[in-house]
NUZALO-106168 format. One record per residue (C-alpha): x, y, z; residue in three letters. Coordinates in steps of 0.5 Angstrom, whole numbers, plus 2048, in hexadecimal, padded with zeros to 3 digits. Layout:
<recs>
[[X,Y,Z],"ala"];
...
</recs>
This chain:
<recs>
[[800,800,800],"unk"];
[[803,807,7FE],"unk"];
[[805,80C,804],"unk"];
[[7FF,811,801],"unk"];
[[7FA,80B,802],"unk"];
[[7FC,80A,809],"unk"];
[[7FC,811,80B],"unk"];
[[7F5,811,808],"unk"];
[[7F3,80B,80C],"unk"];
[[7F6,80E,812],"unk"];
[[7F3,815,812],"unk"];
[[7EC,812,810],"unk"];
[[7EC,80D,816],"unk"];
[[7EE,813,81B],"unk"];
[[7E9,814,821],"unk"];
[[7E9,81B,823],"unk"];
[[7EB,81D,82A],"unk"];
[[7EC,823,82E],"unk"];
[[7F3,823,831],"unk"];
[[7F5,828,837],"unk"];
[[7F6,829,83E],"unk"];
[[7EF,82A,842],"unk"];
[[7EF,830,847],"unk"];
[[7EA,832,84C],"unk"];
[[7E7,838,84B],"unk"];
[[7E9,83B,852],"unk"];
[[7F1,839,851],"unk"];
[[7F6,83F,852],"unk"];
[[7FB,83F,84D],"unk"];
[[802,83F,850],"unk"];
[[804,845,854],"unk"];
[[7FE,849,853],"unk"];
[[7FB,84E,858],"unk"];
[[7F4,84D,85B],"unk"];
[[7EF,852,859],"unk"];
[[7F0,855,860],"unk"];
[[7F7,856,85F],"unk"];
[[7F7,859,858],"unk"];
[[7FA,85F,856],"unk"];
[[7FB,863,84F],"unk"];
[[802,860,84F],"unk"];
[[800,859,851],"unk"];
[[7FB,859,84C],"unk"];
[[800,85B,846],"unk"];
[[804,855,848],"unk"];
[[7FE,851,848],"unk"];
[[7FC,853,841],"unk"];
[[804,852,83F],"unk"];
[[804,84B,842],"unk"];
[[7FE,849,83F],"unk"];
[[801,84A,838],"unk"];
[[807,845,839],"unk"];
[[807,83F,835],"unk"];
[[80B,83A,833],"unk"];
[[80C,836,82C],"unk"];
[[810,82F,82B],"unk"];
[[814,830,825],"unk"];
[[81A,82B,822],"unk"];
[[821,82E,823],"unk"];
[[821,82F,81B],"unk"];
[[81C,835,81C],"unk"];
[[821,838,821],"unk"];
[[827,837,81D],"unk"];
[[824,83B,817],"unk"];
[[822,841,81C],"unk"];
[[826,847,81B],"unk"];
[[82C,847,820],"unk"];
[[82A,84D,824],"unk"];
[[823,84A,825],"unk"];
[[825,843,827],"unk"];
[[82A,846,82C],"unk"];
[[824,84A,82F],"unk"];
[[81F,845,82F],"unk"];
[[81D,841,835],"unk"];
[[81D,83A,833],"unk"];
[[81F,833,837],"unk"];
[[81F,82C,834],"unk"];
[[819,827,835],"unk"];
[[81B,821,832],"unk"];
[[820,81E,82C],"unk"];
[[820,824,827],"unk"];
[[81A,827,82A],"unk"];
[[81B,82E,82D],"unk"];
[[816,832,832],"unk"];
[[815,839,82F],"unk"];
[[812,83E,833],"unk"];
[[80E,843,830],"unk"];
[[809,849,831],"unk"];
[[802,849,82E],"unk"];
[[800,850,82C],"unk"];
[[7F9,84F,82A],"unk"];
[[7FA,849,826],"unk"];
[[801,84B,823],"unk"];
[[807,847,827],"unk"];
[[80E,84A,827],"unk"];
[[814,848,82B],"unk"];
[[814,849,832],"unk"];
[[81A,84D,835],"unk"];
[[81D,84F,83C],"unk"];
[[819,855,83C],"unk"];
[[812,851,83C],"unk"];
[[814,84E,842],"unk"];
[[816,854,845],"unk"];
[[80F,857,843],"unk"];
[[80B,851,845],"unk"];
[[80F,850,84C],"unk"];
[[810,849,84A],"unk"];
[[817,846,84C],"unk"];
[[81B,842,847],"unk"];
[[81A,83C,84C],"unk"];
[[812,83D,84C],"unk"];
[[811,83E,845],"unk"];
[[810,837,843],"unk"];
[[80A,836,848],"unk"];
[[807,83D,846],"unk"];
[[807,83B,83F],"unk"];
[[804,834,840],"unk"];
[[7FE,837,844],"unk"];
[[7FD,83C,83E],"unk"];
[[7FD,836,839],"unk"];
[[7F8,832,83E],"unk"];
[[7F3,838,83D],"unk"];
[[7F4,839,836],"unk"];
[[7F4,831,834],"unk"];
[[7EE,830,839],"unk"];
[[7EB,829,837],"unk"];
[[7EE,823,83B],"unk"];
[[7F3,81E,838],"unk"];
[[7F0,817,835],"unk"];
[[7F1,812,830],"unk"];
[[7EF,80B,82E],"unk"];
[[7F3,804,82F],"unk"];
[[7F6,801,829],"unk"];
[[7F4,808,825],"unk"];
[[7F6,80E,823],"unk"];
[[7F3,815,824],"unk"];
[[7F4,81C,822],"unk"];
[[7F1,822,825],"unk"];
[[7EC,826,821],"unk"];
[[7EF,82D,822],"unk"];
[[7F5,82E,81E],"unk"];
[[7F7,833,823],"unk"];
[[7FE,837,822],"unk"];
[[7FF,834,829],"unk"];
[[7FD,82D,828],"unk"];
[[804,82A,829],"unk"];
[[805,82E,82F],"unk"];
[[800,829,832],"unk"];
[[807,825,833],"unk"];
[[809,82A,839],"unk"];
[[803,828,83D],"unk"];
[[807,823,841],"unk"];
[[801,821,846],"unk"];
[[7FC,820,841],"unk"];
[[800,81B,83D],"unk"];
[[802,818,844],"unk"];
[[7FB,817,846],"unk"];
[[7F9,814,83F],"unk"];
[[7FE,80F,83F],"unk"];
[[7FC,80D,846],"unk"];
[[7F5,80C,843],"unk"];
[[7F6,80A,83C],"unk"];
[[7FD,806,83C],"unk"];
[[803,807,837],"unk"];
[[802,80E,833],"unk"];
[[806,80F,82D],"unk"];
[[805,816,82A],"unk"];
[[807,819,823],"unk"];
[[808,821,822],"unk"];
[[80B,822,81B],"unk"];
[[809,829,81B],"unk"];
[[806,82E,820],"unk"];
[[7FF,82E,81E],"unk"];
[[7FE,826,81E],"unk"];
[[7FF,821,824],"unk"];
[[7FD,81A,823],"unk"];
[[7FC,815,829],"unk"];
[[7FC,80E,82A],"unk"];
[[7FA,80A,830],"unk"];
[[7FD,803,830],"unk"];
[[7FF,803,829],"unk"];
[[800,7FC,825],"unk"];
[[806,7FC,820],"unk"];
[[801,7FD,81A],"unk"];
[[7FF,804,81D],"unk"];
[[806,806,81F],"unk"];
[[808,805,818],"unk"];
[[802,808,815],"unk"];
[[803,80E,81A],"unk"];
[[80B,80E,817],"unk"];
[[809,80F,810],"unk"];
[[804,815,812],"unk"];
[[80A,818,816],"unk"];
[[80F,817,810],"unk"];
[[80A,81A,80B],"unk"];
[[809,820,80F],"unk"];
[[80F,822,813],"unk"];
[[813,824,80D],"unk"];
[[80E,829,80A],"unk"];
[[80D,82C,811],"unk"];
[[80E,834,811],"unk"];
[[80E,833,819],"unk"];
[[811,82C,81A],"unk"];
[[811,828,821],"unk"];
[[813,821,820],"unk"];
[[815,81C,81B],"unk"];
[[814,816,820],"unk"];
[[80F,813,824],"unk"];
[[80F,815,82B],"unk"];
[[80D,811,831],"unk"];
[[80B,813,838],"unk"];
[[80F,810,83E],"unk"];
[[810,812,845],"unk"];
[[815,818,844],"unk"];
[[812,81B,83E],"unk"];
[[812,819,836],"unk"];
[[817,814,833],"unk"];
[[818,813,82B],"unk"];
[[816,80C,829],"unk"];
[[81B,809,824],"unk"];
[[818,809,81D],"unk"];
[[813,803,81C],"unk"];
</recs>
């Protein structure tokens, strides 16, 4: 069977699911002042803090950035060639976060990951789920779809409920999730990744990823 035919069959059988962190409405973001404590300064910081986000990119994405931008961007490794790139979302247009954004928001570099995870949890508001021996794809094709990889607690909770998790994130707006996948499912998923990753304007990973206790690990090619 040809690769395009395999891809067509896989896409036609995907069950659409929402995958994200679920937050309670009464929760407070990290470092957020209560209403009684709010001042104009703290309100400004809270607004700046709410704009902090993160995306996941392949290392090659950073290598192609201008040197000055690469040097000033806030980044850190995630797993394999995947990098966390911190950004500021200014009304739908994301730009690379700088040290000045941390000062404006009152967020330390050590607290940045926790703040960003909370913000992403609010943005990607449906609970993670998947079907055993099948592949699911979120329906949203959101710019931050692959940022779901950063919601560690949600993936740990899903793995505890559903078993082995294998994920593919070839590009920023596409995420496939497989629970307890068969070898055949893994092969079909690998074909999808290899057909979409090379053309991705914002590549994330050409590998299949599995969740373990300390985070994401790349799987060898099936």
